[in-house]
N, C-alpha and C positions, 0 to 999 in steps of 0.2 A: 267177413270177406267183403271188400269193396267192389261194387259193380262198376265196370267201365262202360259207360253209355256211349252210343254212336248217334250220328245225325239221324233225324227221323226218316222213316220209309213207310209207305202206305201199308206194307206188310208187317210192320212192327206191332208187337203186342202192347207197347206203351207209347205215349206221346208226351209232349213237354209243354209246359205253361210258363212263359217268360214274364217276369215282372212281379213285384211284391203284391200289389192289389189284385191282379188276376188270380194269384195263388191263394189269396185270402178268400176269394169267391169259390175257388176249388175246395178249400177246406171247409167252408160254410155250407156249400151245396152238395158236394160230392166227396166227402171225406172218405167214404168207403172205397173210393177208387184211387185215392192218393197213395203213393208208395214211398216217396222220399222227397225231401226238400234240400236243394244244394244252394248255399249262399256264397257270395264272393267275399273276399277279405275286405273289400271296399264298402261293404254294406254296413252302414252306421246305425247304431241304436236310435230309434225314433218311434213314433206312434205306430207306423205301419209295421216295422220289424217286430216290435213288442207284441202286437196283435197276432202276427203270423206265428211267432214262436209259441205264444199261448195256445192258439188253435191247434198247432202241430202237437204240442205236448198233450193236450186233452184228447186228441184223436190217436195218440201213440204213433205218430208219423216221425220217422228218424230225420234228423237235421244234421247236415254236415257242411264244412267249409272247404271248397275246392275251386280255385280259379282255373286250374287245368281242365276239370270236368266241364265247366261252363264254356271255356274256349273251344272245346270239342263240339259243343252243341250249337253254338251260334257265333257269328262273326261280329255281332253287335256289341261293342265294348261297353255300352251303357247298361247292359243287363246285369243286375246285381243278385238275382234270384231265379232259380229254375225249379218248377214243380214237376215231378215225374208222376204220371197217373196212368192207370190201366184203361184202355179204351172200353167203352160200354155201349150197350144197346138201349134204345128208348123207343117207346111207342106213343103215337099221337093219341090224344084224348078226343074221342069221337064227338062229344057234345060241345067242344070248344070251337071257336073260330080258328081258321088255319091260314097260313101263308104258304103258297106253293111256288117253288122256283124250278123252272123247266130248264134243264141242262146248264146250270150256272157254271162259269169257267174261271172267274176271277177270285182268287183267294181273299184279297183285301175287301172286295165288294161284299162277298158273302159274310165275312166277319162283321162288317159294319151293318149289314142288313139284319143280322141276328141281334145285334145290340139294339138297333132301332125297333125291331119287332118286340123285344122285351120291354122297351120303353113305352110302348103302346098296349102292353098287356096281351099281346098275341103270342103265346108261349109254345105254340105248336107249328112246326115248319116241316113241310114235305119237300123233298128233293127228288126230281124225276131224273133218273140216270140217262146218259152219263152226266156226272156233275162232280164238283170239287169234293175232296176228302175233308170233312168237317173237322177231323182231328189233326190235320196238318197244322203245325205250330203257327203258321202265318194266319190261318183262320182264327185259331184260338186267341192269338195276340190282338188281332184287329177287332175281335169281339169284346176285348177288355174284360174277359171272364164271364160275359153274359151267357156264353154257350152252356155253362154249368147250371143255368136256371131253365133251360129249354128242353122240350121234347122234339127231337129231330129224327124223322124217318125217311128212308130211301125206298123208292118204288121203281120197278123196271120200266113202267109205262104210266101214262096218265090214266089209262083205262084201269090199271091195277089200283091206282090211288082212289078213283071213283068207286070201284067195287068194294073197297075197304070202309066206305062211309055209309051213313044212313041216307035214306032217300029224300029226307026233308032238307038237305043242304043246298044252299044256293051258290052257284059258281060265277064269279065275276072275272072275266078275262081282259086284262089290260093290253090294249093294242092302239097304235098310233092312229089307226083308221077305225076305231071302235064306233059303235052305233050311237051310244048315249054318253053325254058329258058326265064326268065324275061329279060335277056340281048338281046334276039333275037326276042321277040314277037313284032308284028306290033301294034302300039298304035293308036287307032281310037277314037275320041271324038264324041258325049258325051259317056263317059264310066262309068261302074260300076265295082268297085273292090270288090270282094266278098271273105270274110274270114270266116272260121268255128270257133268254140269255142276253148277255151284253151286246152281242154282235148282230143277231138276227131277230130278236123278239120272238113272238109266238107265230107259229105257222098258221096260215089261214084256215087250215083244217080244224083248228081248235074252236072255231066259231060255233060248231054244232053242240058244244058242251055246256053253254050257258050264255050269260049276258055280256056282250063286249062293251068295254068302257074305254074312253079316251080322256087324257088329262089335258085340259085347255092350255094352250101356250101360243106365243106369237110365231111367225114364220121365219124368224131370224135363224133358227136352228132346226135340224131334222127331228131330233128327239132328245129326251132328258137322259142323264146317267141312270142306270138301273137302280142304284141305291137311293138316289133322289126320288125316282118315281115310286119306289116302294114306300119311302117315307111319307110322300104326299098321300098315297092311297091309304096307308094305315091311319094317318091323321084324320082323313075325311070319314073313314068308316068307324073309327073308335071314339072320337071326341065330339 
């Protein structure tokens, strides 16, 4: 029986991964969650498709060809492959360094941040609600499949996040009016790098939770893009 899939909803049991190489990441990192692969008739044999088909075969994931199914799931005509996967829960590793996003609202930003965080080997991300749905295909796509290598946990408040951690963790709160320059701050692990959302940043009440940090910049702009700020912070703390 062929399943007729519909556009993604946050209440859906499944989500979608668009693109050959993100699907390869899905099959390599979370094959137990993969349910089906749908290919376009335009998908040509090549290194990427060959690897995808081999991984799907080894994991016993069904593969079908259906332009109509793909058209129902996305308006992007360049999409040649869709991976359907069951949404899953993951828990943060307490001993690891963490990235914390407070009320993030931009799908593309969060996906890019997840990919950047993986690139700097910070594989645990906490999201303080309300925040984007990480399984929205826009987040999955902008992460380029990096999401399948990450532990991402949701918390109802920052206090709940703190309560879940050990007492020896150091919290660094990134604020445009922080007390210490990122270049001069003492870096102690395990750490949590905390960033506010794209529009408002962190509320001043967060100062009580740890050390406030600012990223040096000139006065030509008010602040940096969130994804850029996170990338700079991760670079300074991990390399």
